[in-house]
C-alpha positions in Angstrom: -0.5 -22.8 6.0 2.8 -21.2 5.1 5.2 -20.5 7.9 8.9 -19.7 8.6 11.1 -21.6 10.9 11.7 -18.9 13.4 10.6 -15.4 14.5 13.6 -13.1 14.0 12.9 -9.6 15.2 16.6 -8.5 15.1 15.8 -5.9 12.4 13.0 -4.3 14.3 12.8 -2.0 17.4 10.4 -4.0 19.6 9.9 -4.6 23.3 10.6 -8.1 24.6 7.0 -8.4 25.6 5.7 -7.7 22.0 8.3 -10.2 20.6 7.2 -12.8 23.1 3.5 -12.5 22.3 4.1 -12.7 18.5 6.4 -15.7 19.0 3.6 -17.4 21.0 1.1 -16.8 18.3 3.5 -18.1 15.6 3.8 -21.3 17.6 0.1 -21.6 17.9 -0.4 -21.0 14.2 2.3 -23.6 13.4 0.5 -26.2 15.6 -2.9 -25.4 14.3 -4.2 -27.8 11.6 -6.7 -25.4 10.2 -6.0 -23.1 7.2 -7.9 -20.2 8.9 -6.6 -19.7 12.4 -8.1 -16.8 14.4 -4.9 -14.8 14.6 -6.4 -11.5 15.8 -8.4 -13.2 18.6 -5.3 -15.1 19.7 -3.3 -11.8 19.7 -5.9 -10.2 22.0 -6.0 -13.3 24.2 -2.3 -13.0 24.8 -2.3 -9.3 25.3 -5.1 -9.5 27.9 -3.6 -12.6 29.6 -0.8 -10.8 31.3 0.2 -7.4 32.8 1.9 -5.3 30.2 1.9 -1.9 28.6 -1.3 -2.7 26.6 -3.4 -3.4 29.7 -1.8 -0.4 31.4 -2.9 1.9 28.5 -6.4 0.4 28.5 -6.6 1.2 32.2 -10.0 -0.6 32.6 -11.9 -1.4 35.7 -11.3 -5.0 36.9 -14.9 -6.0 35.9 -14.5 -4.7 32.4 -11.1 -6.2 31.9 -12.5 -9.5 33.2 -15.5 -9.3 30.8 -13.0 -8.9 27.9 -10.9 -11.7 29.1 -14.0 -14.0 29.3 -15.0 -13.0 25.8 -11.6 -13.9 24.4 -11.3 -17.2 26.4 -13.7 -19.0 24.0 -12.9 -20.7 20.7 -12.9 -18.6 17.6 -12.8 -19.2 13.8 -11.3 -16.7 11.5 -13.5 -14.9 8.9 -10.8 -15.1 6.2 -7.7 -17.1 5.6 -4.3 -15.8 6.8 -0.7 -16.5 5.9 1.0 -15.9 9.3 4.0 -13.9 8.2 1.9 -11.7 5.8 -0.4 -11.1 8.7 2.4 -10.3 11.0 4.1 -7.9 8.5 0.8 -6.0 8.1 0.2 -5.9 11.8 3.7 -4.6 12.6 3.7 -2.0 9.8 0.6 -0.4 11.4 2.0 -0.9 15.0 5.2 0.8 14.0 3.2 3.9 13.0 1.6 4.1 16.5 5.1 3.6 18.0 6.4 6.6 16.1 3.6 8.7 17.4 4.2 7.7 21.0 8.0 8.2 21.5 11.1 9.4 19.8 12.6 5.9 20.2 9.7 4.5 18.2 10.0 1.1 19.9 6.9 -1.1 19.1 5.3 -2.5 22.2 2.2 -4.5 23.3 0.1 -1.3 23.3 0.9 -0.7 19.7 0.1 -4.3 18.7 -3.3 -3.8 20.4 -4.1 -0.6 18.5 -2.9 -2.1 15.2 -5.4 -5.1 15.8 -8.2 -2.6 16.5 -7.4 -0.7 13.3 -7.1 -3.7 11.0 -9.8 -6.0 12.4 -13.4 -4.9 12.5 -14.4 -7.6 15.0 -11.8 -6.6 17.5 -12.7 -3.0 17.1 -16.4 -3.8 17.8 -15.8 -5.9 20.8 -13.7 -3.2 22.5 -16.2 -0.5 21.5 -18.9 -2.6 23.3 -16.8 -2.2 26.5 -16.3 1.5 26.0 -12.8 1.4 24.4 -12.3 3.4 21.2 -9.1 3.3 19.2 -9.0 7.2 19.0 -8.9 7.4 22.8 -6.0 5.0 23.0 -4.1 7.0 20.4 -4.7 10.2 22.4 -3.4 8.5 25.5 0.0 7.5 23.9 0.5 10.6 21.7 1.4 13.0 24.6 2.2 16.5 23.5 5.5 16.6 25.5 7.5 13.6 24.6 10.6 12.5 26.6 13.2 13.1 23.9 16.3 13.7 25.9 16.4 17.5 25.4 15.4 20.2 27.8 13.2 22.3 25.6 13.2 25.2 28.0 17.0 25.6 27.6 19.0 26.5 24.5 19.8 23.5 22.3 23.5 22.7 22.8 25.4 21.5 19.8 27.7 18.6 20.7 31.3 19.7 21.2 33.5 19.2 18.3 37.0 19.9 17.1 38.4 22.6 14.9 36.7 23.0 11.5 33.2 22.0 12.6 30.4 24.4 11.9 29.3 26.8 14.7 25.8 26.9 16.2 24.4 29.7 14.0 25.7 28.0 10.8 24.2 24.6 11.9 20.8 26.2 12.6 20.9 27.9 9.2 21.5 24.6 7.5 18.8 22.9 9.4 16.4 25.8 8.8 17.0 25.8 5.1 16.6 22.0 4.8 13.4 22.0 6.9 11.9 24.7 4.6 12.8 22.8 1.4 11.4 19.6 2.8 8.0 21.0 3.9 7.6 23.1 0.8 8.4 20.2 -1.4 6.0 18.0 0.4 3.2 20.5 -0.1 3.9 20.7 -3.8 3.8 16.9 -4.1 0.8 16.6 -1.9 -1.1 19.1 -4.1 -0.3 17.2 -7.3 -1.4 13.8 -5.8 -4.5 15.4 -4.4 -5.6 17.5 -7.3 -3.7 16.0 -10.3 -4.0 12.3 -9.5 -7.1 12.6 -7.2 -5.5 9.9 -5.1 -7.0 9.6 -1.7 -4.7 6.9 -0.2 -1.4 8.4 -1.3 -2.7 11.9 -0.2 -3.3 10.5 3.3 0.2 8.9 3.3 1.8 12.2 2.3 -0.1 14.2 4.9 0.7 11.8 7.6 4.4 11.9 6.7 4.4 15.7 6.6 2.9 15.9 10.1 5.5 13.4 11.3 8.3 15.6 10.0 6.7 18.7 11.4 6.4 17.0 14.8 10.1 16.0 14.7 11.1 19.5 13.8 9.1 20.9 16.7 11.0 18.7 19.2 14.2 20.1 17.7 13.0 23.6 18.6 12.9 24.8 15.0 11.5 28.1 16.1 14.9 29.0 17.5 16.6 28.5 14.1 14.7 31.4 12.6 16.8 34.0 14.5 19.8 32.7 12.7 18.2 33.0 9.2 20.0 35.4 6.9 18.2 35.3 3.6 19.5 38.6 2.3 23.1 37.5 2.5 22.6 33.8 1.6 24.7 33.1 -1.5 22.4 30.3 -2.5 19.6 32.8 -3.3 21.6 34.3 -6.2 22.9 31.1 -7.8 20.8 28.8 -10.0 21.0 26.5 -13.0 19.0 26.7 -16.3 17.2 23.5 -15.3 15.8 25.1 -12.1 14.1 27.8 -14.1 12.4 25.4 -16.5 9.4 23.2 -15.8 7.7 21.9 -19.0 4.8 20.1 -17.4 3.2 19.6 -13.9 4.9 16.2 -13.8 8.3 17.9 -14.1 7.3 20.0 -11.1 6.3 16.9 -9.2 9.5 15.0 -9.9 11.8 17.9 -9.1 9.9 18.4 -5.8 10.2 14.7 -4.9 14.0 14.8 -5.3 14.1 18.1 -3.3 12.3 16.3 -0.4 14.7 13.4 -0.4 17.8 15.7 -0.4 16.3 17.8 2.3 15.5 14.8 4.5 19.0 13.5 4.1 20.5 16.9 5.1 18.2 17.0 8.1 19.1 13.5 9.1 22.9 14.1 8.9 23.1 17.6 10.6 20.5 16.8 13.3 22.9 14.1 14.6 24.9 17.0 16.1 21.9 17.7 18.3 20.1 14.4 18.9 20.9 11.0 17.3 17.4 9.6 18.1 15.6 12.4 16.4 18.0 12.0 13.5 16.6 8.4 13.1 13.2 9.8 12.6 14.4 11.8 9.5 16.0 8.6 8.3 12.7 6.7 8.7 10.8 9.5 7.0 13.2 9.4 4.0 12.8 5.7 3.5 9.1 6.0 3.8 9.1 8.7 1.2 11.1 6.6 -1.2 8.2 4.1 -1.1 5.6 6.8 -1.6 7.6 8.2 -4.6 7.6 4.7 -6.2 3.8 4.4 -5.7 3.3 7.9 -7.2 5.5 7.2 -10.3 3.8 3.8 -10.8 0.4 5.4 -10.5 1.1 8.0 -13.1 2.8 5.6 -15.6 0.1 3.0 -15.2 -2.6 5.5 -16.0 -0.8 6.4 -19.2 -0.3 2.8 -20.3 -3.8 1.6 -19.4 -5.6 4.8 -20.5 -8.8 3.8 -22.4 -8.2 0.1 -21.8 -11.3 -1.0 -20.0 -12.2 -4.5 -21.1 -9.9 -7.3 -19.8 -10.5 -10.9 -21.0 -9.1 -13.9 -19.1 -8.9 -17.0 -21.4 -8.4 -20.7 -20.8 -8.4 -22.8 -24.0 -10.8 -25.5 -22.8 -13.4 -22.9 -21.8 -13.5 -21.2 -25.2 -16.6 -22.3 -27.1 -15.0 -21.6 -30.5 -11.4 -22.3 -29.6 -8.7 -20.1 -28.2 -7.5 -18.4 -31.4 -10.9 -17.5 -32.7 -12.0 -16.3 -29.3 -9.0 -14.1 -28.7 -8.9 -12.6 -32.3 -12.6 -12.0 -32.5 -12.9 -10.5 -29.0 -10.0 -8.1 -29.6 -11.6 -7.0 -32.9 -14.8 -6.1 -31.1 -13.3 -4.2 -28.1 -11.3 -6.3 -25.7 -8.2 -4.3 -24.8 -6.2 -6.8 -22.6 -6.0 -10.6 -22.8 -4.7 -12.7 -19.9 -3.8 -16.4 -20.5 -4.8 -18.4 -17.5 -3.9 -22.1 -17.8 -3.5 -24.4 -14.8 -3.1 -27.8 -16.4 -0.4 -27.4 -19.0 3.3 -28.3 -18.7 5.7 -25.3 -18.8 6.7 -26.2 -22.4 3.1 -26.4 -23.6 2.2 -23.2 -21.7 5.1 -21.3 -23.2 4.2 -22.3 -26.7 0.6 -21.3 -26.2 1.7 -18.0 -24.6 3.9 -17.2 -27.7 0.8 -17.7 -29.9 -1.4 -15.4 -27.8 1.4 -12.9 -27.7 1.4 -12.8 -31.5 -2.3 -12.5 -31.9 -2.5 -9.6 -29.4 0.5 -7.8 -30.8 -1.1 -7.9 -34.3 -4.2 -6.1 -33.0 -2.6 -3.7 -30.5 -4.0 -5.4 -27.4 -2.0 -6.0 -24.3 -1.0 -9.6 -23.3 -0.8 -10.6 -19.6 0.6 -13.9 -18.4 -1.1 -15.3 -15.3 1.0 -16.3 -12.2 4.3 -16.8 -14.1 6.8 -14.0 -14.3 9.4 -16.3 -15.8 7.2 -17.3 -18.7 5.9 -13.7 -19.1 9.5 -12.7 -19.7 10.2 -15.6 -22.0 7.3 -14.9 -24.4 7.7 -11.1 -24.2 4.3 -10.4 -22.7 3.2 -6.9 -21.7 2.8 -8.0 -18.1 2.2 -10.6 -15.5 -0.8 -11.0 -13.0 -0.2 -12.2 -9.5 -2.5 -13.6 -6.8 -2.2 -13.1 -3.1 -0.2 -16.3 -2.7 2.1 -15.7 -5.7 5.4 -13.8 -5.8 5.5 -10.3 -4.4 5.7 -7.3 -6.8 9.3 -6.8 -5.9 10.3 -10.4 -6.6 8.3 -10.4 -9.8 10.1 -7.2 -10.9 13.5 -8.9 -10.5 12.3 -11.3 -13.2 10.3 -9.2 -15.6 12.1 -5.9 -15.2 10.8 -2.3 -14.8 8.9 -2.0 -18.1 6.5 -4.9 -17.7 3.1 -4.4 -16.1 2.5 -6.2 -12.8 -1.1 -6.6 -11.6 -2.3 -8.1 -8.3 -5.6 -9.7 -7.3 -7.1 -8.0 -4.1 -10.0 -9.2 -2.0 -10.1 -6.5 0.7 -9.2 -2.8 1.1 -6.0 -3.6 3.1 -4.7 -5.8 0.3 -5.5 -3.0 -2.2 -3.5 -0.5 -0.1 -0.6 -2.9 0.3 -0.6 -3.5 -3.5 -0.5 0.3 -4.2 2.4 0.7 -1.7 4.2 -2.2 -3.3 4.1 -0.6 -6.7 1.5 -2.6 -8.5 0.6 -1.2 -11.9 -3.1 -2.2 -11.6 -5.4 -4.1 -9.3 -7.9 -6.9 -9.8 -10.7 -6.2 -7.4 -13.2 -8.9 -6.4 -14.7 -11.4 -6.6 -17.8 -9.3 -7.1 -20.3 -12.1 -7.9 -20.2 -15.9 -8.2 -18.2 -16.9 -11.2 -18.5 -19.8 -13.7 -14.7 -20.1 -14.1 -13.4 -19.9 -10.5 -14.7 -21.0 -7.2 -14.7 -18.7 -4.1 -16.0 -19.3 -0.6 -16.3 -15.6 0.1 -17.3 -12.6 -2.1 -15.9 -9.1 -1.6 -19.0 -7.8 -3.4 -20.0 -4.4 -4.6 -19.1 -2.7 -1.3 -15.4 -3.6 -1.9 -15.6 -1.9 -5.4 -17.0 1.2 -3.7 -14.2 1.2 -1.2 -11.5 0.9 -3.9 -13.2 3.6 -6.0 -13.0 6.0 -3.0 -9.4 5.0 -2.2 -7.5 5.1 -5.5 -7.4 6.1 -9.1 -4.7 3.6 -9.9 -6.2 1.5 -12.8 -8.3 -1.4 -11.4 -10.6 -4.0 -12.9 -13.7 -5.3 -11.2 -13.8 -9.1 -11.6 -15.9 -12.1 -10.7 -19.2 -13.1 -12.3 -19.7 -9.8 -14.2 -22.0 -9.9 -17.2 -24.5 -7.7 -19.0 -27.2 -8.4 -16.4 -25.2 -6.9 -13.5 -22.9 -4.5 -15.3 -25.0 -1.5 -14.2 -24.5 -2.4 -10.5 -20.8 -2.5 -11.1 -20.8 0.9 -12.7 -22.9 2.3 -9.8 -20.3 1.0 -7.3 -17.6 3.1 -9.1 -15.9 0.7 -11.4 -14.8 1.9 -14.9 -13.0 -1.2 -16.0 -13.9 -4.9 -15.8 -12.3 -8.3 -16.2 -14.4 -11.1 -17.6 -14.1 -14.7 -18.8 -17.1 -16.9 -19.3 -19.5 -14.2 -20.4 -17.4 -13.9 -23.6 -15.6 -17.2 -23.9 -18.7 -19.3 -23.4 -21.1 -17.0 -25.3 -22.9 -18.2 -28.4 -21.7 -15.0 -30.1 -18.4 -13.9 -28.4 -17.9 -11.1 -30.9 -21.3 -9.7 -30.2 -20.8 -10.0 -26.4 -17.4 -8.3 -26.5 -18.9 -5.5 -28.7 -21.8 -4.9 -26.3 -19.6 -4.9 -23.2 -17.1 -2.6 -24.8 -19.9 -0.2 -25.8 -21.4 -0.1 -22.3 -17.9 0.6 -20.9 -17.3 3.4 -23.4 -20.7 5.0 -22.7 -20.1 4.8 -18.9 -16.7 6.5 -19.4 -18.2 9.3 -21.5 -20.9 9.8 -19.0 -18.4 10.2 -16.2 -16.3 12.7 -18.2 -19.4 14.9 -18.7 -20.4 14.8 -15.0 
């Protein structure tokens, strides 16, 4: 199990109680000799084992709280493997969202850790539901309509005293009003494109959540009072423009212009709101950083769709598994419909692997197929591959980008919906989704199955490939689950007729794509 030497929370706004509990879990994880420690169960054990804000928000009868404590006093085994600091990062990212909803200070506490666990872990959610506790009820308890924000909303907002040359109150309100309008208008334009142009469910939700957060922050700044200072008729900005503002060649031009407008407006809101309330200004700063990440995911989504358009059949090759040798298998399968080839070799020296990769690069280039290097961004760059594919235990997308640059494709294997969302947010160009069925080339203890394919199909239109034991006999089930692309290995490499198998798979994929276009 991977771990870090210390739990440093200096860069996060957290209560001491939340820090203490996560530190205790880290120590338990470090002492645990199993690869699959029950981290969520340990978290709830710690949360229920003392008086804190989490138990206060739960507000349960003594008997119910005791029943929960008894349930979590037994030994548990996790349902899936965890790397502690990846688990902690995901937990805190969701907990931070609840903290933002509950107070202007957005300090993450034990109650937010509990709600994050209930959101992320189905078992935790079910146990609390059995005792009458629903996540939605806890959210409603903390998200009070009148937050303590350090401003008397009944009185006029007072601008902080300043020296000569500083803008007066009406001018300040006009600046904030204009920036707020630009921000929300831009968000709606971007949200419409992501929703209707990209048909992207996950990113649409992220944008909607961010828009509501900005609107809530503006409400606490008493934005309605700014309108009285609005002077559109005499605003010099309404009569000045540049040629580029009047021209939008494509919907994507509209999208990109609106994304920049949002970022500029959020920065203006952040800076000028400091004259009213520094804490609320931090919310605009957090929103701006969050939108930067959303912008990256949108751009990656759009560019990846273009680069992987009509590329549906992905072949993973290992030389010793190829019935007719590596070169014959690669060349023949590409000739009959394989669009992407990934070289996956685990037993070669770096020098041997690089020489082999250069050969596969040459064969794929000659036939206009993409070449992906498995696991190794350094070798992908050295052999001029089209991309690199990463597993959950490999380098992050960001670290891989530092090696391969911005133009190379970066794919990630995902085994549950949270990993898929994280990969989209991180800027992955495509996803490997599975394993769907038992495979001849790779052993798995657990299978995500067809349900996971359906989840991803409903969540994103970023290019993704169903993988794991897929062949002609079960391809129909894969299509029914929503997959339009597949990644295979043994069904082609070990086939008596690899050319014929590749041709038939490619034909089925094409027919499925045509059917979906007509629907």
